[in-house]
KELUMNU-705410 format. One record per atom (N, C-alpha, C, O): residue in three letters; x, y negated, z negated. Coordinates in steps of 0.02 Angstrom, whole numbers, plus 50000, padded with zeros to 5 digits. Example, Ala and Ser with C-alpha at 12.3 -4.5 7.8 and 13.67 -1.06 7.14 Angstrom:
BEGIN
ALA506605028449610 ALA506155022549610 ALA506605016549610 ALA507125016649577 SER506425011249646 SER506845005349643 SER506454999849606 SER506704994349598 
***
This chain:
BEGIN
MET494654956949239 MET494404951049273 MET494174953049342 MET494524956649378 GLN493564950749361 GLN493294952649426 GLN493624948749482 GLN493824942949473 THR493664951849539 THR493934948549599 THR493404948349652 THR492974952849655 THR493424943349693 THR492934942749748 THR493154947249805 THR493744947549822 PHE492664950649835 PHE492814955549888 PHE492444953549951 PHE491844952149950 ASN492794953450005 ASN492494952250070 ASN492234958850097 ASN492634963250112 PRO491574959850103 PRO491304966350121 PRO491524968850189 PRO491414974750206 SER491824964650230 SER492054966950295 SER492734970250290 SER492994972950340 CYS493034970150229 CYS493704972950220 CYS493684979050175 CYS493214979950136 THR494184983150181 THR494324988550133 THR495044987550111 THR495394983250137 THR495244991550063 THR495934990850039 THR496434992550094 THR497024990850087 ARG496224995950147 ARG496684997350201 ARG496914990850235 ARG497464990250261 GLY496434985850234 GLY496614979550266 GLY496664973850217 GLY496934968550233 CYS496404974950157 CYS496394969650106 CYS496654972450040 CYS496254973249994 PRO497274974050034 PRO497534977549975 PRO497444973749910 PRO497484976749856 GLY497334967249912 GLY497264963449850 GLY496574963849820 GLY496474961849762 ASN496084966449857 ASN495394966549832 ASN495304971349774 ASN494934969849727 CYS495624977149776 CYS495564982249725 CYS496244984549704 CYS496464989949722 PRO496594980449664 PRO497264982449644 PRO497274988349597 PRO497774991949593 THR496714989449560 THR496694994949511 THR496074999249524 THR495514996749519 ARG496175005449539 ARG495615010049548 ARG495225010549482 ARG495525011649429 GLY494565009649485 GLY494155009649426 GLY494045002749398 GLY493635001949353 GLY494394997749424 GLY494304990949400 GLY493684987749428 GLY493394990049477 ALA493474982149396 ALA492874978649419 ALA493024974349480 ALA493584971949488 CYS492514973449522 CYS492574969249581 CYS491874966749597 CYS491404968249560 MET491794962949651 MET491144960349670 MET491034961249744 MET491504960749784 VAL490404962649763 VAL490204963349833 VAL489614958649843 VAL489084959749815 ASP489704953349885 ASP489174948549898 ASP488854946049833 ASP488244945449828 GLY489274944449784 GLY489034941849721 GLY488754947049674 GLY488514945349620 MET488784953549692 MET488524958949651 MET489114962749619 MET489644963549650 ASN489004965049557 ASN489534968749523 ASN489694975249560 ASN489254978349590 GLY490324977149557 GLY490534983349588 GLY491114986349551 GLY491334983749500 VAL491364991949578 VAL491934995449548 VAL492394997649605 VAL492164999749657 CYS493044997249593 CYS493534999549643 CYS493555007149641 CYS493745010049590 ALA493365010349696 ALA493295017649697 ALA493635020549758 ALA493635017549812 LEU493915026449749 LEU494195030249805 LEU493615033449843 LEU493225037249814 VAL493555031949908 VAL492995034449948 VAL493245037250014 VAL493835036450033 ARG492795040650049 ARG492935043150116 ARG492565038850166 ARG491955038050161 PHE492915036050214 PHE492605031650263 PHE492305035650320 PHE492415041650326 SER491915032250362 SER491565035650417 SER492035038950467 SER491835043650501 ASP492645036350471 ASP493125039450518 ASP493495045350489 ASP493935048250521 GLY493305047250425 GLY493615052950393 GLY494205051350349 GLY494425055550311 SER494475045350354 SER495035043250312 SER494785041450243 SER494185040450232 THR495245040950196 THR495065039150128 THR495445032950107 THR495975031350134 GLY495175029450058 GLY495505023550031 GLY495095020649974 GLY494535022849962 THR495375015849939 THR495035012749883 THR494705006349906 THR495015002049938 THR494055005749891 THR493664999949911 THR493184998049856 THR493095001749808 CYS492894992149861 CYS492424989749810 CYS491724992549825 CYS491414990649875 GLU491484996949782 GLU490824999849789 GLU490334996049745 GLU490444995349685 GLN489784993749774 GLN489284989949736 GLN488934994449685 GLN488775000149701 CYS488824991849625 CYS488464995649574 CYS487744996849597 CYS487444992449628 PRO487465002749582 PRO486755003749596 PRO486334998449561 PRO486504996249506 THR485784996449593 THR485374991049565 THR485064992949499 THR484834988549462 SER485044999449482 SER484735001649420 SER485215001649361 SER485035003749306 CYS485834999249371 CYS486334999449318 CYS486314993149276 CYS486524987849299 PRO486054993449214 PRO486024987449172 PRO486694985749140 PRO486794980049119 ASN487144990649134 ASN487764989649097 ASN488384990549140 ASN488894992949116 GLY488334988549204 GLY488914989449248 GLY488944996449275 GLY488485000449266 CYS489494998049309 CYS489555004749339 CYS490275007049338 CYS490735003249322 THR490365013249356 THR491015016249359 THR491065020649420 THR490565022049453 GLU491665022849437 GLU491765027049495 GLU491405033649486 GLU491465036849433 ALA491045035849537 ALA490685042149534 ALA491175047949532 ALA491685047749566 PRO491015053249494 PRO491445059249494 PRO491505062149564 PRO491025062149602 GLN492095064549581 GLN492195067449647 GLN492035074849647 GLN492125078349596 SER491795077249703 SER491635084349709 SER492255088249728 SER492795085349738 ALA492195094649732 ALA492755098949749 ALA493005097549820 ALA493585098949837 SER492555094749862 SER492745093349931 SER493115086649939 SER493335085049993 GLY493175082849884 GLY493555076649887 GLY493135070449874 GLY492595070949846 PRO493385064649894 PRO493055058249880 PRO492345057849908 PRO492185061149958 ASN491925053849876 ASN491245052649900 ASN491265048349963 ASN491745044849976 LEU490725048750002 LEU490655044350059 LEU490615037150036 LEU490365035749981 MET490845032550077 MET490795025550061 MET490045023850052 MET489625025850092 GLY489895020050000 GLY489195018549983 GLY488915023149930 GLY488375021949903 GLN489295028549913 GLN489075033249861 GLN489605034049807 GLN489615038949771 GLY490045029049802 GLY490615029749757 GLY490525026849688 GLY490995026949648 ALA489925024149671 ALA489825021049605 ALA489195023849572 ALA488695025149605 ILE489225024749506 ILE488645026749466 ILE488615022349405 ILE489095019049387 CYS488045022249373 CYS487935018049314 CYS488405020049257 CYS488625025749252 GLY488545015149214 GLY488885016549152 GLY489635015649155 GLY489935015849209 VAL489925014649098 VAL490645014049091 VAL490845018349032 VAL490585017548977 VAL491305023049041 VAL491515027448988 VAL492245029448997 VAL492465030649053 THR492595029848942 THR493265032648942 THR493225039448908 THR492945039948854 THR493495044448939 THR493435051248913 THR493595051548839 THR494115049348816 GLY493115054348802 GLY493205055248730 GLY493005049248688 GLY492975049848626 SER492865043548719 SER492715037548679 SER491975036748664 SER491785032748622 GLY491555040448699 GLY490835039948687 GLY490495035848741 GLY490815031848775 CYS489845036848748 CYS489465033848802 CYS488775032048777 CYS488475035748739 THR488525026248799 THR487855024148778 THR487365023948837 THR486765023148826 ASP487615024448897 ASP487195024248957 ASP487065031448980 ASP487545035348988 VAL486425033248991 VAL486275040249007 VAL486525042349076 VAL486465048149094 ALA486815037749113 ALA487105039749178 ALA487865039349179 ALA488165039649232 CYS488175038749120 CYS488905038549118 CYS489195045049145 CYS488895050349134 PRO489765044849179 PRO490075051149202 PRO490395054849144 PRO490615051749095 CYS490435061349149 CYS490735065349096 CYS490955072049124 CYS490755074049178 THR491385075349087 THR491585082149104 THR491455087049046 THR491455093049057 LYS491325084448986 LYS491175088748928 LYS490765084648878 LYS490735078548881 HIS490445088248831 HIS490005084948782 HIS490365079448744 HIS490055074348727 ALA491005080448729 ALA491375075648689 ALA491425068748722 ALA491575063848688 ASP491305068448787 ASP491345062048822 ASP490745057548808 ASP490745051648827 CYS490235060348776 CYS489575057048777 CYS489345054348710 CYS488745053448700 GLY489795052948664 GLY489585049948601 GLY489265054848553 GLY489425060748553 THR488795052248513 THR488505056348460 THR487795058548472 THR487535062748435 THR487465055848523 THR486765057748534 THR486645060748603 THR486125063948614 LEU487115059848650 LEU487035062448717 LEU487515068248728 LEU487995069148691 VAL487385072348779 VAL487825077848797 VAL487945077648872 VAL487585074348909 CYS488465081148894 CYS488665081148965 CYS488235086049004 CYS488285092148993 ILE487815083549049 ILE487385087749090 ILE487505085949163 ILE487375080349184 THR487755090749201 THR487915089749272 THR488295083349285 THR488105079349328 THR488825082249248 THR489305076649253 THR489025069949231 THR489355064849242 LYS488435069749200 LYS488165063449173 LYS487955064449101 LYS487705069749082 CYS488065059249060 CYS487855059548990 CYS487095058648986 CYS486835053649010 GLN486755063548957 GLN486025063248953 GLN485775065648885 GLN486155068548846 ASP485145064248872 ASP484815066448811 ASP484615073748819 ASP484175075248859 PRO484925078348782 PRO484775085548792 PRO484065087248771 PRO483765091948799 CYS483795083648722 CYS483125085248698 CYS482595083348748 CYS482045086148748 ALA482745078448791 ALA482285076648845 ALA482355081548904 ALA481865083148937 ALA482975083748916 ALA483095088348972 ALA482845095448956 ALA482585098849000 TRP482945097648894 TRP482735104348874 TRP482335103848809 TRP482605105048756 PRO481685102048812 PRO481295101248750 PRO481255107648710 PRO481225113148738 CYS481245106948644 CYS481155112748600 CYS480415114448595 CYS479995110448613 PRO480255120448570 PRO479555122048555 PRO479255116848509 PRO479615113648469 ALA478605115848514 ALA478285110348478 ALA478365110748402 ALA478315105548369 ASP478475116648375 ASP478525117148303 ASP479255117248280 ASP479395119248224 GLN479715115248324 GLN480425115048305 GLN480715108148318 GLN480485104448362 ALA481225106448281 ALA481575100148290 ALA482145101048339 ALA482405106648347 CYS482355095548371 CYS482895095948420 CYS483435090948402 CYS483295085348381 ALA484055093048411 ALA484625088648400 ALA485165090248452 ALA485215095948474 ALA485545085148470 ALA486095086248517 ALA486635090548483 ALA486815089448426 ASP486875095548520 ASP487375100148493 ASP488065098348522 ASP488225100348578 HIS488455094648485 HIS489115092448509 HIS489665097348490 HIS490245096448510 ALA489505102348451 ALA490015107148430 ALA490205111748488 ALA490755114448489 SER489745112548535 SER489875117048591 SER490095113148653 SER489845107648666 THR490555115948690 THR490765112848753 THR490415116148812 THR490535114248869 THR489995121048799 THR489615124348851 THR488885124348833 THR488695122148778 GLY488465126748878 GLY487755127048863 GLY487425120348875 GLY487745115548896 ASN486765120048862 ASN486405113948879 ASN486455108548825 ASN486245102848836 GLY486735110148767 GLY486845105148716 GLY486235103248676 GLY486255098548636 ALA485675106848684 ALA485075105648645 ALA485025110948591 ALA484995116948606 LYS485025108848529 LYS484985113648473 LYS484285113248443 LYS484095108148414 CYS483905118548450 CYS483235118848421 CYS483265121948352 CYS483565127248343 THR482975118648304 THR482975121248235 THR482275120948207 THR481835117448233 THR482165124648155 THR481525124448120 THR481575120048058 THR481215120948009 ALA482035115148061 ALA482105110548004 ALA481475106547995 ALA481145104748044 CYS481315105047933 CYS480705101247919 CYS480765097947851 CYS481235099247813 SER480285093847836 SER480235090847769 SER479495090147755 SER479105088747801 PRO479265090947692 PRO478555090247677 PRO478315083347699 PRO478715078647698 PRO477685082547719 PRO477165087747722 PRO477285092547780 PRO477775091947817 THR476835097447789 THR476945102847836 THR476765101047908 THR476795105347952 ALA476565094747921 ALA476335092947988 ALA476845094548041 ALA476655096448097 ASN477505093848026 ASN478005095148077 ASN478165102548084 ASN478645104348118 CYS477775106848053 CYS477855114148062 CYS477265117048100 CYS477235123148111 THR476785112948120 THR476175115548153 THR476065112148219 THR476335106748232 THR475665115348262 THR475465112448325 THR474725113648333 THR474395116248288 ALA474455111748391 ALA473735112548402 ALA473505119748396 ALA472945121148376 ASN473945124448414 ASN473735131448412 ASN474195135748368 ASN474185141848373 VAL474575132448325 VAL474985136148276 VAL474855133248207 VAL475095127848191 GLN474475136948168 GLN474275134548101 GLN474685137948047 GLN474715135547990 ALA474995143648063 ALA475255148048011 ALA475985146747994 ALA476365151547986 ARG476185140547987 ARG476865139047964 ARG476835134047907 ARG476375130047902 LYS477335134447864 LYS477385129547810 LYS478125127747801 LYS478575131347822 CYS478235121947770 CYS478905119547759 CYS479145122147691 CYS478855120547639 GLN479685126147692 GLN479935129047631 GLN480695128447630 GLN481045131047674 SER480955124847581 SER481675123747574 SER481975120747637 SER482535122547657 GLY481605116147669 GLY481855112647727 GLY481815116447792 GLY482085114247842 VAL481465122247792 VAL481415126347852 VAL480685128347863 VAL480335129847815 CYS480465128247926 CYS479785130447941 CYS479765138147940 CYS480145141447976 VAL479325140847900 VAL479275148147893 VAL478545150247900 VAL478085146147892 LEU478445156547915 LEU477775159347918 LEU477475159347848 LEU477785161747800 ASP476875156647842 ASP476545156147777 ASP476195162747761 ASP475715164647796 GLY476415166247710 GLY476115172547692 GLY475675172247631 GLY475475177447604 SER475515166047608 SER475125165347547 SER474375164647560 SER473985165047513 VAL474185163547623 VAL473485162547640 VAL473385164447713 VAL473845163947752 LEU472785166647730 LEU472635168647799 LEU472615162447844 LEU472245157747830 LEU473015162447896 LEU473065156747942 LEU473095159248014 LEU473275164948027 VAL472925154748060 VAL472955156348131 VAL473665155048156 VAL473945149648145 ALA473965159948187 ALA474645159248214 ALA474645156848286 ALA475065152848306 SER474175159348327 SER474125157248397 SER473455159348425 SER473125163748398 VAL473255156048480 VAL472625157748513 VAL472725157748588 VAL473185154748614 SER472275161348623 SER472295161548696 SER471575162448721 SER471205166548695 PRO471375158548773 PRO471725153148805 PRO471905147448756 PRO471575146648705 SER472425143648772 SER472655138548726 SER472185132648725 SER471825131548774 PRO472175128848671 PRO471725123048665 PRO471825118048721 PRO472385116248737 GLY471265115848751 GLY471295110848803 GLY471515113348871 GLY471575109348917 SER471625119848878 SER471875122448942 SER471295123348991 SER470715123348972 ARG471475123949056 ARG471005125549109 ARG471185132449137 ARG471755133449158 VAL470715136949136 VAL470865143849156 VAL470385145949211 VAL469835143349218 GLN470605150649251 GLN470205153149307 GLN469675157849280 GLN469835162949249 ALA469045156249293 ALA468495160149265 ALA468505167349286 ALA468355171849247 SER468695168549348 SER468655175449375 SER469165180049344 SER469085186149347 THR469705177349315 THR470235181649287 THR470265181249211 THR470655184949180 THR469865176949180 THR469865176449108 THR469365181349079 THR468755180149082 THR469605186849052 THR469165192149029 THR469145192848953 THR468755196848927 ARG469565188948917 ARG469545189548845 ARG469815183348811 ARG470175179348842 ILE469645182548748 ILE469895177248704 ILE470235180848646 ILE469975185648619 THR470825178448627 THR471175181548570 THR471395176248520 THR471525170448537 ALA471445178348458 ALA471725174348404 ALA472175178848364 ALA471985184348343 VAL472785176548352 VAL473275180348313 VAL473365176948245 VAL473435170848241 PHE473365180948192 PHE473415178448124 PHE474075180448093 PHE474445184548121 ASN474225177548036 ASN474855179148003 ASN474815185247958 ASN475315187447930 MET474215188047950 MET474115194047910 MET473615198547945 MET473245196347989 ASN473595204847925 ASN473095209447952 ASN472395207347930 ASN472285205447873 LEU471925207647978 LEU471235205847963 LEU470865211547930 LEU471025217447939 GLN470355209647891 GLN469875214547865 GLN469335215447918 GLN468915210947925 PRO469315221047955 PRO468845221748011 PRO468125220647993 PRO467725218348034 SER467935222247931 SER467225221647912 SER466995214347910 SER466395213047909 THR467465209547909 THR467275202447907 THR467235199347976 THR467055193447983 VAL467405203148027 VAL467385200648096 VAL466675201548123 VAL466455207248132 SER466335196148136 SER465635196448159 SER465465190048197 SER465855185348196 PRO464885189848231 PRO464685183848268 PRO464575177748224 PRO464535172148249 THR464535178648158 THR464455172948114 THR465135170148091 THR465185164248073 THR465645174348091 THR466305171948072 THR466735170048132 THR467215166248126 VAL466555172748190 VAL466885171048253 VAL466345168948302 VAL465985173048330 VAL466275162348311 VAL465725159648351 VAL465995157248418 VAL466425152848420 VAL465745160148472 VAL465945158248540 VAL465335155148574 VAL464815158348581 LYS465415148848597 LYS464855145248627 LYS465065141948693 LYS465635140048703 ASP464565141348737 ASP464645137348798 ASP464365130448782 ASP463765129748772 VAL464805125348781 VAL464585118648762 VAL464625113848821 VAL464705107848812 SER464565116548881 SER464605112448941 SER464045107348943 SER463475108848925 GLY464205101248963 GLY463695096048973 GLY463315094248911 GLY462745092048915 GLY463625095048853 GLY463285093148791 GLY462805098348764 GLY462475097248714 THR462755104048799 THR462315109448775 THR462705113848726 THR463305112948716 SER462365118648697 SER462685123448652 SER462325130048655 SER461785130948627 ALA462635134748691 ALA462315141348699 ALA462805146748680 ALA463385146648702 PRO462595151648639 PRO463045157048620 PRO463255161248681 PRO462855162348727 VAL463875163448679 VAL464135167848732 VAL464125175048705 VAL464435176448654 ALA463775179448739 ALA463725186348717 ALA464365190148735 ALA464655189148788 GLY464575194548689 GLY465175198348702 GLY465335203048645 GLY464955203648597 ASN465905206248651 ASN466105211148600 ASN466695208648560 ASN467205206648589 LEU466645208748494 LEU467175206748448 LEU467515212848419 LEU467185217748403 SER468175212548412 SER468535218148381 SER469215215948358 SER469485210948381 VAL469495219848312 VAL470205219148294 VAL470585224048338 VAL470415229948341 VAL471095221648372 VAL471445225748421 VAL471745231948387 VAL472075231348336 SER471615237648416 SER471855243948388 SER472615244048386 SER472945242548437 GLY472895245748329 GLY473615246048322 GLY473945239348309 GLY474555238948301 ASN473545233948308 ASN473815227248295 ASN473305223548252 ASN472895219748278 GLY473345224548187 GLY472845221848142 GLY472825214448136 GLY472375211648105 THR473315210948165 THR473325203648159 THR472975200248217 THR472905194148217 THR472755204048268 THR472475201148328 THR471725202448334 THR471495208148333 LEU471355196948341 LEU470635197148351 LEU470495196148425 LEU470815191948458 GLU470025200048453 GLU469875199548524 GLU469125198948535 GLU468715202248504 PHE468955194348582 PHE468265193648605 PHE468245194748680 PHE468585191348717 ARG467835199548701 ARG467745200948773 ARG467025199148791 ARG466555202348766 PRO466925194248835 PRO466245192348854 PRO465915197848895 PRO466245201848928 ASN465245198048892 ASN464885203248929 ASN464915202149004 ASN464825206749043 GLY465055195949024 GLY465105194349095 GLY465575188449105 GLY465815185649056 PRO465715186549167 PRO466165180949180 PRO465905174549148 PRO465305173549142 PHE466365170249127 PHE466165163849098 PHE465835159349149 PHE465395155349132 GLY466035159849212 GLY465795155349264 GLY466255149249268 GLY466585147449219 SER466285146249326 SER466735140449335 SER466405134049310 SER465795133549306 GLY466825129149294 GLY466575122649272 GLY466255122849203 GLY465825118649188 ARG466455127549161 ARG466155128149094 ARG466665125949041 ARG467265126349050 THR466395123648984 THR466805122148925 THR466625127148871 THR466045127448849 ILE467115131048849 ILE466995136248799 ILE467305133948733 ILE467885131848730 GLU466915134548680 GLU467155132748613 GLU467165138948569 GLU466695142848568 VAL467725139848533 VAL467795145548487 VAL467905142748417 VAL468325138348407 THR467525145448369 THR467595143248299 THR467715149348254 THR467325154048254 LEU468255149048216 LEU468405154248167 LEU468265151348098 LEU468505145848083 THR467895154848057 THR467675152047993 THR468015155647934 THR468285161147942 PRO468005152547875 PRO468295155747815 PRO467965162247794 PRO468175165347746 GLY467425164247829 GLY467135170847816 GLY467605176447836 GLY467525182047812 LEU468085175047879 LEU468605179847897 LEU469085180647838 LEU469275175647808 THR469275186747823 THR469775187847770 THR470305192747794 THR470205196447843 CYS470865192547760 CYS471385197447774 CYS471225203847735 CYS470745204147697 ASP471645208947746 ASP471495215347712 ASP471625215047637 ASP471475219747601 ALA471905209347613 ALA471985208347541 ALA471435203847514 ALA471475201347458 ASN470905202847557 ASN470315198947539 ASN470445191447530 ASN470045188047498 MET470985188847558 MET471085181547558 MET470735178647619 MET470835181047675 PRO470315173447610 PRO469945170647666 PRO470375166047710 PRO470905163747688 LEU470145164847771 LEU470465159947815 LEU470485153247778 LEU469995151047749 ALA471055149947781 ALA471165143847742 ALA470655138347757 ALA470435134847711 SER470465137647820 SER469985132547840 SER469695134347907 SER469985138447944 THR469135131247924 THR468835132447990 THR469315130348045 THR469615124948041 PHE469385134448096 PHE469845133048151 PHE469445133548216 PHE469155138748232 SER469435127948255 SER469055127748317 SER469495125348374 SER469955121348364 TRP469345127748434 TRP469685125148493 TRP469235126148554 TRP468765130148552 ARG469395122548607 ARG469015122948670 ARG469485123948728 ARG470075122148726 PHE469215126948782 PHE469565127348845 PHE469055126848901 PHE468455128048890 ASP469275125048961 ASP468835124249018 ASP468985129549071 ASP469535132149075 THR468475131049111 THR468565135849166 THR468485132349233 THR468155127249239 PHE468805135249284 PHE468725132649352 PHE468675138349402 PHE468605137249462 
***
């Protein structure tokens, strides 16, 4: 049951205002919590701390630091949680993952979504890891279910869903990664090459300006970019294009890889793969 608190008093002068530390109270009609704090004169005591205005579900006493109680005015944080019982507010206080329910984990004394705090790679799934009492609590997995859309990204084509796990697809020639990445902005003066990595060794004889088309498409135009194409020596899965000169700033470069490319087992690229990047 909430009690009315006169903001001009603290428990040093008004012991009835906060009979129970951690209990609910009110400050000028606003919800609060009875918290142990440090006053401006250096003394400590229990007083009614107003809940932060951003707390939709009430508040609780803020965790204390190694140096002792928080300053008056900093003694309350959002959320209400009892250790081990679970928490639904992302600002609940905690000391370990077990304090935070089934979807949140303990991050710097507050229950938070680990997948938002530490995102997984785009081709992996993320789940809160409650089995561990240490670490960031974000478990990245390659779990998937058909279709294969959740195994691929804008620049990763070479994965498929097999037995519930994303794996490298070895049944057909696919693009594994490209650089510069799709949609990126790169510095023209330092960008000296374009690369594409595949899941299998390329057949060098199929690498040509007709199977690897590099164009400047700035301003709605379309002009071929002159340069040298090759399969990187000692790395048969990597295709490289080196322009004859700088791309120039403010340009949009488009690269298209066609099914005319084949692997060394004569399997063609599964489908046309195109991407663009901009220079500055």
